[in-house]
C-alpha positions as CSV (number, residue, x, y, z in Angstrom):
1,M,-14.1,9.5,8.6
2,H,-14.5,13.0,8.4
3,E,-18.5,12.4,9.6
4,R,-17.3,10.5,12.0
5,V,-15.2,13.3,13.7
6,N,-18.0,15.8,13.0
7,R,-20.1,13.8,15.2
8,T,-18.0,13.5,17.7
9,E,-17.6,17.7,17.7
10,R,-21.3,17.7,17.7
11,Q,-21.8,15.1,20.6
12,F,-19.0,17.5,22.5
13,R,-20.7,21.2,21.7
14,S,-23.9,19.3,23.1
15,L,-22.1,19.1,26.9
16,P,-22.9,22.1,29.3
17,A,-20.7,24.8,28.9
18,N,-18.6,23.9,32.1
19,Q,-17.9,20.5,31.2
20,Q,-16.4,21.5,27.7
21,N,-14.6,24.1,29.6
22,L,-12.9,21.0,31.6
23,L,-11.1,20.1,28.1
24,P,-10.2,22.8,26.6
25,Q,-8.0,21.1,23.9
26,F,-10.4,18.6,22.9
27,L,-11.7,20.8,19.7
28,L,-7.8,21.2,18.8
29,H,-7.4,17.5,18.7
30,L,-10.4,16.9,16.4
31,D,-8.9,19.5,14.1
32,K,-5.5,17.1,14.3
33,I,-7.3,14.4,13.2
34,R,-9.1,16.1,10.6
35,T,-5.5,16.8,9.3
36,C,-4.6,13.1,9.6
37,I,-7.0,12.0,7.8
38,D,-6.3,14.6,4.5
39,H,-3.0,13.2,4.9
40,N,-4.1,9.4,4.8
41,Q,-6.4,10.4,2.1
42,E,-3.5,11.6,-0.1
43,I,-1.5,8.5,0.6
44,L,-4.1,6.0,-0.1
45,Q,-5.0,8.0,-3.5
46,T,-1.3,7.6,-4.6
47,I,-1.5,4.0,-3.9
48,V,-4.8,3.5,-5.9
49,N,-3.5,5.5,-8.7
50,D,-0.8,3.1,-9.2
51,C,-3.0,0.1,-9.3
52,P,-4.6,0.2,-12.8
53,H,-1.4,-1.9,-14.5
54,M,-0.3,-3.9,-11.8
55,F,-1.8,-7.1,-12.9
56,E,0.2,-8.6,-15.9
57,N,-2.8,-10.3,-17.6
58,R,-5.6,-7.6,-16.8
59,E,-6.3,-3.8,-16.8
60,Y,-8.1,-3.0,-13.8
61,A,-8.8,0.3,-15.0
62,E,-11.4,-1.4,-17.5
63,D,-13.9,-2.7,-14.6
64,Q,-14.1,1.0,-13.6
65,G,-17.4,1.4,-15.0
66,N,-18.9,5.0,-15.4
67,G,-16.6,6.1,-13.0
68,K,-18.8,7.1,-10.3
69,I,-17.7,6.8,-6.8
70,M,-19.8,4.5,-4.5
71,P,-20.2,5.1,-0.5
72,A,-17.9,3.2,1.3
73,S,-19.7,0.2,3.2
74,T,-19.1,-0.7,6.8
75,F,-17.3,-3.6,5.7
76,D,-14.9,-1.7,3.3
77,M,-14.3,0.4,5.9
78,D,-13.3,-2.7,8.4
79,K,-10.9,-3.4,5.7
80,L,-9.3,-0.1,5.2
81,K,-8.3,0.3,9.0
82,S,-7.4,-3.4,9.0
83,T,-4.8,-2.5,6.1
84,L,-3.7,0.6,7.8
85,K,-2.7,-1.5,10.7
86,Q,-1.0,-4.1,8.7
87,F,1.3,-1.4,7.4
88,V,2.3,-0.9,10.8
89,R,3.1,-4.5,11.4
90,D,4.3,-5.3,8.0
91,W,6.5,-2.6,7.1
92,S,7.6,-0.2,10.0
93,E,9.9,0.1,12.3
94,E,7.1,0.1,15.3
95,G,6.0,-3.4,14.1
96,K,9.3,-5.1,14.4
97,P,8.5,-6.7,17.7
98,E,5.2,-8.3,16.5
99,R,7.3,-9.0,13.2
100,D,9.5,-10.8,15.6
101,S,7.1,-12.6,17.5
102,C,5.1,-13.9,14.5
103,Y,7.1,-14.2,11.6
104,Q,10.5,-15.3,12.9
105,P,9.4,-18.6,14.5
106,I,8.1,-19.5,11.0
107,I,11.2,-18.5,9.5
108,S,13.6,-20.3,11.8
109,E,11.5,-23.4,11.2
110,I,12.2,-23.0,7.4
111,I,15.9,-22.5,8.1
112,K,16.2,-25.6,10.1
113,N,14.5,-27.8,7.6
114,F,16.1,-26.3,4.6
115,P,19.7,-25.7,5.7
116,K,22.0,-24.1,3.5
117,E,24.5,-27.2,4.0
118,K,21.9,-29.7,2.3
119,W,19.7,-27.5,0.0
120,D,19.8,-25.2,-2.6
121,F,17.7,-22.1,-1.7
122,S,16.8,-21.4,-5.1
123,K,15.6,-24.4,-5.7
124,V,13.2,-24.9,-2.8
125,N,9.8,-23.4,-3.5
126,I,8.0,-21.5,-0.6
127,L,4.2,-20.7,-0.5
128,V,2.5,-18.1,1.6
129,P,-1.0,-18.0,1.3
130,G,-2.6,-14.6,2.8
131,A,0.5,-12.8,2.4
132,G,-1.3,-9.4,3.3
133,L,1.5,-6.8,2.1
134,G,3.8,-9.2,1.7
135,R,6.8,-8.7,4.4
136,L,6.8,-12.5,5.9
137,A,7.2,-13.6,1.9
138,W,9.5,-10.9,1.3
139,E,11.9,-12.1,4.4
140,I,11.7,-15.8,3.0
141,A,12.9,-14.4,-0.4
142,M,15.7,-12.2,1.3
143,L,17.3,-15.5,2.3
144,G,17.5,-16.9,-1.0
145,Y,14.4,-19.1,-1.1
146,A,12.1,-19.1,-4.0
147,C,9.1,-17.4,-2.5
148,Q,5.7,-16.7,-3.5
149,G,3.0,-14.4,-1.9
150,N,-0.3,-15.2,-2.3
151,E,-3.6,-12.7,-1.1
152,W,-7.1,-12.2,-2.3
153,S,-8.0,-8.7,-0.5
154,L,-7.6,-6.0,-3.1
155,F,-6.9,-3.8,-0.3
156,M,-4.0,-5.7,0.7
157,L,-2.9,-6.6,-2.8
158,F,-2.9,-2.5,-3.8
159,S,-1.1,-1.8,-0.8
160,S,1.7,-4.7,-1.1
161,N,2.1,-3.5,-5.1
162,F,2.9,0.2,-3.7
163,V,5.2,-0.7,-1.0
164,L,7.1,-3.9,-3.0
165,N,7.3,-2.0,-6.1
166,R,7.0,1.7,-5.8
167,C,8.8,2.4,-2.5
168,S,12.6,2.8,-2.6
169,E,13.6,5.2,0.0
170,I,13.4,4.3,3.7
171,N,10.5,5.9,5.7
172,S,9.7,7.9,2.9
173,Y,6.1,7.4,3.5
174,K,4.0,8.6,6.9
175,L,0.7,7.0,7.9
176,Y,-1.5,7.6,10.6
177,P,-3.1,4.1,11.2
178,W,-4.9,4.9,14.6
179,I,-7.0,7.8,13.8
180,H,-10.2,5.6,13.4
181,Q,-9.5,4.6,17.1
182,F,-11.7,6.7,19.5
183,S,-11.8,4.3,22.4
184,N,-9.3,2.6,24.5
185,N,-6.7,5.5,24.1
186,R,-3.9,6.2,26.8
187,R,-3.3,9.7,25.4
188,S,-4.9,11.7,22.9
189,A,-1.7,12.1,21.3
190,D,-1.5,8.5,20.5
191,Q,-4.7,8.5,18.3
192,I,-2.8,10.9,15.8
193,R,0.9,9.0,16.1
194,P,2.2,8.7,12.7
195,I,4.3,5.8,11.5
196,N,7.1,5.9,8.6
197,F,7.2,3.3,6.1
198,P,8.9,1.1,4.4
199,D,11.5,0.5,7.4
200,V,13.8,-1.4,4.8
201,D,14.0,-0.9,1.0
202,P,12.1,-3.7,-0.6
203,H,13.9,-3.6,-3.9
204,N,16.9,-4.5,-1.9
205,L,16.7,-8.3,-2.6
206,P,20.1,-10.6,-3.4
207,P,20.7,-10.8,-7.0
208,G,18.6,-13.6,-8.6
209,A,16.1,-13.5,-5.8
210,N,12.8,-15.1,-7.0
211,F,10.1,-13.5,-5.2
212,S,6.1,-13.1,-6.3
213,M,3.0,-12.1,-5.4
214,T,-0.4,-13.8,-6.8
215,A,-3.9,-12.3,-6.7
216,G,-6.8,-14.7,-6.1
217,D,-8.3,-17.4,-4.0
218,F,-5.8,-19.7,-2.3
219,Q,-8.0,-22.7,-3.4
220,E,-9.1,-21.9,-7.0
221,I,-5.3,-20.8,-7.8
222,Y,-3.4,-23.6,-6.5
223,S,-4.6,-26.8,-7.9
224,E,-1.5,-28.4,-9.0
225,C,-0.3,-31.3,-7.1
226,N,3.0,-31.9,-5.6
227,T,4.4,-28.4,-6.2
228,W,5.8,-26.7,-3.0
229,D,8.6,-27.8,-0.8
230,C,6.8,-26.0,2.1
231,I,3.6,-23.8,2.6
232,A,3.9,-21.1,5.5
233,T,0.5,-19.9,6.8
234,C,0.2,-16.9,9.5
235,F,-3.1,-15.5,10.7
236,F,-4.5,-17.3,7.5
237,I,-6.6,-20.7,8.4
238,D,-9.5,-18.9,10.1
239,T,-10.3,-16.9,7.2
240,A,-11.6,-20.1,5.6
241,H,-15.4,-20.6,5.4
242,N,-14.3,-24.4,5.9
243,V,-10.9,-24.8,7.3
244,I,-11.1,-28.6,5.9
245,D,-11.0,-26.9,2.4
246,Y,-7.5,-25.2,3.2
247,I,-6.2,-28.6,4.7
248,D,-7.4,-30.5,1.6
249,T,-5.4,-28.0,-0.5
250,I,-2.3,-27.8,1.2
251,W,-2.2,-31.6,1.3
252,K,-2.8,-31.8,-2.4
253,I,0.1,-29.2,-3.6
254,L,2.8,-30.3,-1.2
255,K,5.4,-32.2,-2.6
256,P,6.0,-36.0,-0.6
257,G,8.3,-34.5,2.3
258,G,7.0,-31.3,2.3
259,I,6.5,-29.0,5.4
260,W,3.3,-26.7,6.5
261,I,4.0,-24.2,8.8
262,N,1.3,-22.4,10.5
263,L,1.0,-19.9,13.0
264,G,-2.3,-18.0,14.4
265,P,-5.3,-17.9,16.3
266,L,-8.6,-19.6,15.4
267,L,-10.9,-16.3,15.2
268,Y,-13.1,-17.3,12.5
269,H,-13.9,-14.4,10.3
270,F,-17.0,-15.4,9.0
271,E,-18.2,-16.8,12.6
272,N,-20.9,-14.0,13.0
273,L,-22.4,-13.9,9.5
274,A,-25.8,-15.2,9.5
275,N,-25.6,-15.9,5.6
276,E,-22.2,-17.2,5.4
277,L,-21.0,-20.6,5.7
278,S,-18.8,-20.5,8.6
279,I,-17.1,-23.8,10.0
280,E,-15.6,-23.2,13.3
281,L,-13.2,-26.1,14.2
282,S,-11.3,-26.3,17.6
283,Y,-7.8,-26.7,17.6
284,E,-8.1,-30.1,18.6
285,D,-10.6,-31.1,16.0
286,I,-8.1,-29.3,13.3
287,K,-5.6,-31.7,14.8
288,N,-7.6,-34.6,14.4
289,V,-8.3,-33.7,10.5
290,I,-5.0,-33.2,9.9
291,L,-3.8,-36.4,11.2
292,Q,-6.6,-38.1,9.5
293,Y,-5.1,-36.7,6.2
294,G,-1.7,-38.2,6.7
295,F,-0.1,-35.2,8.5
296,H,2.0,-36.0,11.4
297,I,2.7,-33.5,14.0
298,E,6.3,-33.0,14.4
299,L,6.5,-30.0,16.8
300,A,4.1,-28.4,19.4
301,E,6.1,-25.9,20.9
302,E,5.3,-22.8,23.3
303,Y,7.2,-20.0,22.7
304,F,5.6,-17.0,24.3
305,Q,3.0,-16.8,27.2
306,Y,-0.6,-17.5,26.1
307,N,1.0,-18.7,22.4
308,S,1.7,-21.9,21.2
309,F,3.6,-22.8,18.2
310,Q,2.9,-26.1,16.0
311,Y,4.2,-27.7,13.6
312,W,3.3,-30.7,11.2
313,R,5.3,-32.7,8.9
314,A,4.1,-35.6,6.6
315,P,7.1,-38.1,6.5
316,L,9.2,-38.0,3.5
317,P,8.2,-41.4,1.4
318,T,10.7,-43.9,2.5
319,L,10.5,-47.5,4.1
320,Q,12.1,-46.8,7.5
321,L,10.9,-47.1,11.1
322,S,9.4,-44.3,12.8
323,D,12.1,-42.0,14.4
324,I,11.2,-40.1,17.6
325,Q,13.4,-37.4,18.8
326,D,13.5,-33.9,20.9
327,V,14.1,-31.3,18.6
328,A,13.6,-27.9,20.5
329,G,13.8,-28.6,24.1
330,E,10.9,-29.4,26.3
331,N,7.3,-29.6,24.9
332,A,8.7,-30.1,21.3
333,T,8.6,-33.1,19.6
334,K,9.6,-34.1,16.2
335,A,8.3,-37.5,14.3
336,R,8.6,-39.2,11.0
337,I,6.2,-41.6,9.7
338,P,7.3,-43.7,6.1
339,S,5.7,-43.2,3.1
340,R,3.8,-40.2,3.7
341,P,4.2,-36.9,2.4
342,E,5.6,-34.2,4.9
343,I,3.5,-31.2,6.2
344,V,4.2,-28.4,8.7
345,E,1.9,-26.6,10.7
346,T,2.0,-23.9,13.4
347,E,-0.7,-22.7,15.6
348,M,-1.0,-19.7,17.7
349,E,-3.6,-19.7,20.6
350,T,-4.7,-15.9,21.8
């Protein structure tokens, strides 16, 4: 990152003197970025130092080889930038509007389908694949549901481990998540704007809360059939090489009557990688696949401009006539089909 700033400085100094004089604060701004880089590095080193013993069944430090530090690849840097921005969305006050727009619709559907009047929350098992830094799964566990988050990215896992297990004071840490963004800045100060985290005490779960995180590939870890009452996916299904594989796994591991709630775009992560399998299905194609598996669309609702919220339920295994009724006002429907398991799915188009 320092090399990126040095390159910008070299290019600025290559300008004619009269043009440099038009921007007397430019080099000072670059020095501020360097200070922010060093601060971020200290925080990231603290996060990494806490990782060797984070897994219950494996010592991560044993795989460090000869201790030689390898240069970061472009892929690694992209993942790091994404992780820094995930701190904003999941664990900062600045991220609350985004959390409200993408997490709250999922949480509202969970509460509606598993109300406290009918369910013992502690016995409702909810899985959150692609949990990122864990905020959605944590919020679900805060309500009293038994919730497990799953994540495969070590960048996300290291960071979520730090927040969930080591942060106990509100806003006790600071990061500069925008310093990599040299383009499309309204003001120079925006690039070095900090965020504080966490905005809540992650240890403040209710007594007896059942909350956990697992590390690894979603399809490999979860193979036991009829296990989960609800699967909640947010910005997840487009991370698949083949989204049908995800649908197949979700179908298998949900209990009869279970629901799948999904929200997120279809910006397939492997679309432009020539050597990676990538099956890019349209939303219409995905709906058709889901229906052919036996899921039934129970709710499809546009809940803010240019974005839509859908949700599929595979019906309870009872012999009854299909019951169709309005559930959430205009453009929202709910349907039940006899003798099929139940799933929920949500989509957000961008």
